[in-house]
C-alpha positions in Angstrom: 10.3 85.2 116.8 11.2 84.1 120.3 13.5 86.4 122.4 16.4 83.9 122.7 16.4 83.3 118.9 16.7 87.1 118.4 19.7 87.2 120.8 21.5 84.4 118.8 20.9 86.1 115.5 22.2 89.5 116.8 25.3 87.8 118.3 26.0 86.0 115.0 25.7 89.3 113.1 28.2 90.9 115.5 30.7 88.0 115.1 30.4 88.0 111.3 30.9 91.8 111.2 33.9 91.6 113.5 35.6 89.0 111.3 34.9 91.0 108.1 36.6 94.0 109.7 39.5 92.0 110.9 40.2 90.4 107.5 39.7 93.7 105.7 42.3 95.4 108.0 44.9 92.7 107.4 44.2 92.8 103.6 44.9 96.6 103.3 47.6 97.1 106.0 49.5 93.8 105.7 51.7 92.5 108.7 55.4 93.0 109.0 57.7 90.0 109.0 61.4 89.7 110.0 63.8 88.9 107.1 65.2 85.4 107.1 68.5 84.4 105.5 67.0 81.0 105.0 64.4 82.2 102.5 66.9 83.1 99.9 68.9 80.6 97.7 72.0 82.7 98.1 73.1 85.4 100.5 73.6 88.9 99.2 76.3 91.5 99.9 75.8 95.3 99.8 77.5 97.6 97.4 79.3 100.6 98.9 76.9 103.5 99.0 73.8 101.6 100.1 71.6 104.0 101.9 70.1 103.7 105.4 67.8 105.6 107.6 68.8 106.6 111.1 67.3 108.3 114.2 69.4 109.3 117.1 71.9 106.6 118.1 70.2 103.8 116.2 70.2 102.8 112.5 67.9 100.8 110.4 69.9 99.7 107.4 68.5 98.8 104.0 69.0 95.1 103.1 70.9 94.6 99.8 68.9 93.2 96.9 71.5 94.0 94.2 72.3 90.4 93.5 76.0 90.9 94.6 76.6 87.6 96.2 78.9 86.8 99.0 81.3 84.0 97.8 82.5 80.9 99.6 83.9 80.9 103.1 87.2 78.9 103.0 89.7 77.8 105.5 93.0 79.0 104.2 95.5 77.9 106.9 96.2 74.2 107.7 97.1 75.0 111.3 96.0 77.6 113.9 97.1 81.1 113.3 98.0 83.8 115.9 98.4 86.7 113.6 98.4 87.3 109.8 99.2 89.9 107.2 98.9 90.3 103.4 101.2 91.4 100.6 99.1 93.8 98.4 101.7 93.5 95.5 101.4 89.7 95.2 98.0 89.2 97.1 99.8 86.5 99.2 98.8 85.9 102.8 101.1 85.0 105.6 100.5 84.0 109.2 102.3 83.2 112.4 101.6 79.9 114.1 101.6 79.4 117.9 105.4 79.0 117.8 106.0 82.2 115.9 106.9 80.4 112.7 105.8 82.1 109.4 103.7 80.2 107.0 101.9 81.1 103.7 98.2 80.5 103.6 97.1 78.5 100.6 93.6 77.0 100.7 93.1 73.3 100.0 96.7 72.4 100.1 99.6 72.0 102.5 100.9 75.5 103.6 104.5 76.2 102.7 106.7 77.0 105.8 108.5 80.2 105.2 110.8 80.4 108.3 112.7 77.8 110.2 113.3 80.3 113.1 110.3 80.9 115.4 109.7 83.8 117.8 108.1 82.7 121.1 105.0 84.3 122.6 104.3 87.0 120.0 101.7 89.5 121.4 101.7 92.2 118.7 102.4 92.7 115.0 102.1 95.6 112.6 103.1 95.5 108.9 105.3 98.3 107.5 103.9 100.9 105.1 105.5 99.1 102.2 104.4 95.6 103.6 107.9 94.3 103.2 108.6 94.1 107.0 106.6 93.2 110.0 107.2 94.8 113.5 106.6 92.4 116.3 106.6 92.4 120.1 107.1 89.1 121.9 107.7 87.7 125.4 106.3 89.5 128.5 103.5 91.9 127.3 104.4 94.2 130.1 108.1 94.3 129.1 108.3 92.9 125.6 111.3 92.3 123.3 111.0 93.6 119.8 112.0 92.4 116.3 111.3 92.9 112.7 110.5 90.1 110.2 112.1 90.9 106.8 109.7 89.5 104.2 112.3 89.8 101.4 115.1 87.9 103.2 112.6 85.9 105.2 114.4 86.2 108.5 113.8 87.8 111.9 116.0 90.7 113.0 116.2 91.7 116.6 115.9 95.3 117.7 117.8 97.0 120.6 116.9 95.6 124.0 116.1 99.0 125.4 113.0 99.6 123.3 109.9 99.8 125.5 107.2 100.5 122.9 107.3 101.1 119.1 105.3 101.6 115.9 106.2 102.4 112.3 106.8 106.0 111.4 105.7 107.7 108.2 107.8 105.3 106.2 109.2 101.7 106.3 112.7 102.9 107.3 111.6 104.6 110.5 110.2 103.6 113.9 108.8 105.8 116.5 109.7 104.3 119.9 110.3 104.8 123.6 113.7 103.7 124.7 115.2 103.3 128.2 118.3 105.5 128.7 119.5 105.0 132.2 116.8 106.3 134.5 115.2 108.3 131.6 112.7 107.2 129.0 113.0 109.0 125.7 110.6 109.2 122.8 112.8 108.8 119.6 112.7 108.1 115.9 114.8 105.1 114.9 116.6 105.1 111.6 116.4 101.5 110.4 118.8 102.1 107.5 121.6 102.1 110.1 123.1 99.1 111.9 122.3 99.2 114.7 119.2 101.6 114.3 120.2 105.1 115.2 117.9 107.1 117.6 117.0 110.7 117.2 115.4 112.2 120.4 112.0 113.7 119.9 111.1 114.2 123.7 113.4 113.7 126.7 112.0 112.1 129.8 108.8 110.9 128.1 106.7 109.5 131.0 103.7 107.7 129.2 104.0 104.2 130.4 101.9 101.0 129.5 100.7 102.6 126.2 100.4 101.6 122.6 101.4 103.9 119.6 99.8 104.6 116.2 100.7 107.1 113.5 98.1 109.3 111.8 99.9 110.5 108.7 101.8 112.6 108.3 103.0 113.8 111.7 100.6 112.8 114.5 101.4 110.1 117.1 98.4 108.6 119.0 99.4 107.6 122.4 96.9 104.9 123.6 96.8 104.1 127.3 95.9 100.4 127.6 92.4 100.0 128.9 90.7 97.8 131.5 87.2 97.4 132.7 88.0 98.9 136.1 90.4 101.5 134.9 89.8 104.9 133.2 92.3 105.4 130.4 92.8 108.0 127.6 94.1 108.5 124.1 96.4 111.4 123.5 97.4 113.1 120.2 101.0 114.3 119.8 102.1 116.5 116.9 105.6 115.3 116.1 106.6 118.6 114.5 105.3 121.1 117.1 105.2 118.6 120.1 101.8 119.8 121.0 99.9 117.2 123.0 96.2 116.9 123.7 93.8 114.3 125.1 91.3 113.3 122.5 89.3 110.4 124.1 88.6 109.6 127.7 89.1 109.1 130.5 86.8 106.1 130.1 86.7 102.6 131.6 87.3 99.7 129.2 88.8 101.9 126.5 90.0 100.2 123.3 90.9 101.8 120.1 92.1 100.8 116.6 93.3 103.0 113.8 92.1 102.0 110.4 91.7 103.3 106.8 95.3 104.5 106.5 94.9 106.5 109.7 91.7 108.4 108.8 89.4 106.5 111.0 89.4 105.4 114.6 87.2 102.6 115.9 86.7 102.7 119.6 85.0 101.0 122.5 84.4 102.2 126.1 82.0 101.3 128.8 80.4 104.7 128.8 80.2 105.4 125.0 79.9 101.8 123.7 81.2 101.2 120.2 82.0 104.2 117.9 83.5 104.9 114.5 85.2 108.2 114.6 87.2 110.6 112.3 90.8 110.5 113.6 91.1 114.2 112.6 87.8 115.6 114.2 86.7 112.8 116.5 83.2 113.2 115.0 81.0 110.1 114.6 81.1 108.8 111.0 78.1 106.4 111.3 75.2 105.7 113.8 76.0 102.2 115.1 73.1 99.9 116.2 75.4 97.3 117.9 78.2 96.9 120.3 81.5 95.2 119.4 85.2 95.5 120.1 87.8 97.3 117.8 89.7 94.0 117.3 86.6 92.6 115.6 86.7 95.3 112.9 88.7 95.4 109.6 91.7 97.5 109.1 90.7 98.6 105.6 91.7 101.4 103.2 88.3 101.7 101.5 85.1 103.3 102.6 83.6 100.0 104.0 84.6 98.7 107.5 83.6 95.1 108.3 82.8 94.2 111.9 82.0 90.9 113.5 79.4 91.6 116.2 78.7 89.3 119.2 75.1 88.1 119.5 75.4 86.5 122.9 73.7 87.8 126.0 76.8 87.0 127.9 78.7 89.6 125.9 76.4 92.4 126.9 76.9 91.6 130.6 80.6 90.8 130.5 83.4 92.9 132.0 84.9 94.3 128.8 87.4 94.2 127.3 89.0 92.0 130.1 86.8 88.9 129.9 87.3 88.7 126.1 91.0 89.3 126.1 91.6 86.8 129.0 89.6 84.1 127.2 86.9 84.0 129.9 84.4 84.8 127.1 83.9 83.5 123.5 81.3 84.9 121.3 79.0 83.9 118.4 79.2 86.6 115.8 77.1 88.2 113.1 78.9 90.2 110.3 78.1 93.9 109.4 79.4 96.2 106.8 79.6 100.0 107.7 80.0 102.5 105.0 81.9 105.5 106.5 81.0 107.8 103.7 77.2 107.6 104.0 76.8 106.1 107.4 74.9 103.0 106.3 75.1 99.8 108.4 74.1 96.5 106.7 74.0 93.0 108.1 75.7 90.3 106.0 74.6 86.7 106.0 77.7 84.5 106.2 77.6 81.2 104.3 77.8 78.2 106.7 79.6 76.0 104.2 83.0 75.9 105.8 82.6 76.6 109.5 79.9 76.6 112.2 79.9 79.5 114.7 82.4 82.4 114.2 84.2 84.4 116.9 85.9 86.7 114.4 89.3 88.3 115.3 91.2 91.0 113.3 89.4 90.9 110.0 91.2 92.5 107.0 90.3 92.9 103.3 92.7 92.0 100.6 92.3 90.8 97.0 88.5 90.5 97.1 88.5 88.5 100.4 87.7 89.3 104.0 90.3 87.4 106.0 89.9 86.7 109.7 90.9 84.3 112.5 88.1 82.4 114.1 88.9 82.2 117.8 86.7 79.2 118.2 89.2 77.0 116.3 92.2 79.3 115.7 92.2 78.8 111.9 92.5 81.6 109.3 89.5 82.0 107.0 88.7 83.9 103.8 85.3 85.1 102.8 84.9 86.4 99.2 83.6 89.9 99.0 83.2 92.5 96.3 86.7 93.9 95.5 85.5 97.5 95.2 84.6 97.8 98.9 88.0 97.4 100.3 91.6 98.5 99.9 94.4 96.8 97.9 95.7 95.0 101.0 95.9 95.3 104.7 98.0 94.0 107.5 96.4 93.0 110.8 97.4 95.0 113.8 97.4 92.4 116.6 97.2 94.8 119.5 95.9 92.3 122.0 97.1 88.8 122.2 94.4 86.2 122.7 
């Protein structure tokens, strides 16, 4: 055999052997592929308790295959909504339009107008513990006026003009507020059963300014300094019985917090720590979070599952947060995640695209088997059907930041 023929034969044998090794390796080891929502005829939703594996600060969550299907995504307001809340007793949903008028959300039909009297420039709402009243701040966010919407009488009632900041107390007949008294600012409890509301001083000369309040039942007041990207703020804990006060978060730039799950859980964002889900009692992390989002994009639920809309845009990662988002310099395209605070699992949820395109989700809340949220891209209120056992009986949205 000629030398060049021997070389060709040897080269062919080497090539064939290499191909046999390659195909054998792929046969036995397989190759990973990314899951795709488009490969399934219907999206799936996780049950509470779905397990996940985690290492350090990241989490790889199991994908639900239980057959629990996310239902339809439906527009339930027939006009843009600024804020909304639910009535857990009746499962009715109400919202404020841009003029502060109250409407009832009813999908597929003309929404009933509940009030003829509007409230201009609402920048904050919080439902009472019995959901029969809604506390609202309106006007200048730095110096707001305060009022209460009475859901039974369906009227707005003004509060004293000297209130600077307020939140509901441990019941629906009490507010915890700061009031201006001459040159002093006092922290008081306001008895709403009296006309006008009667103050009882908790602390004289209370000098926390530009803050937001939340109650951790039964006797703890969270004092939340308003955050900005270029300013380090803190969250303080005040025991209303002993008056002991302690810093619990911060100082940190860009700090935003939201109290959820009946006060048991605190969702927080800061430039230094990213997004966290914390126990409001111990400040310990409840779940490893593999994404960054803002507290206003997470649900105010009373069950173990918290739902968060999570921006997928590169612009969000490089933005000056939370300023760019609050000031409408930034809009986002969101994915949806469910976080189980009992076992720490984090699960992505495919959202049906049958009713809306991109979603920039604001203030989601679970009620009556639906996840309600406002889409900032069009301003309308939407409802996504979810398993009823993963959320509480009804939740009101805390609109801490007007946008």
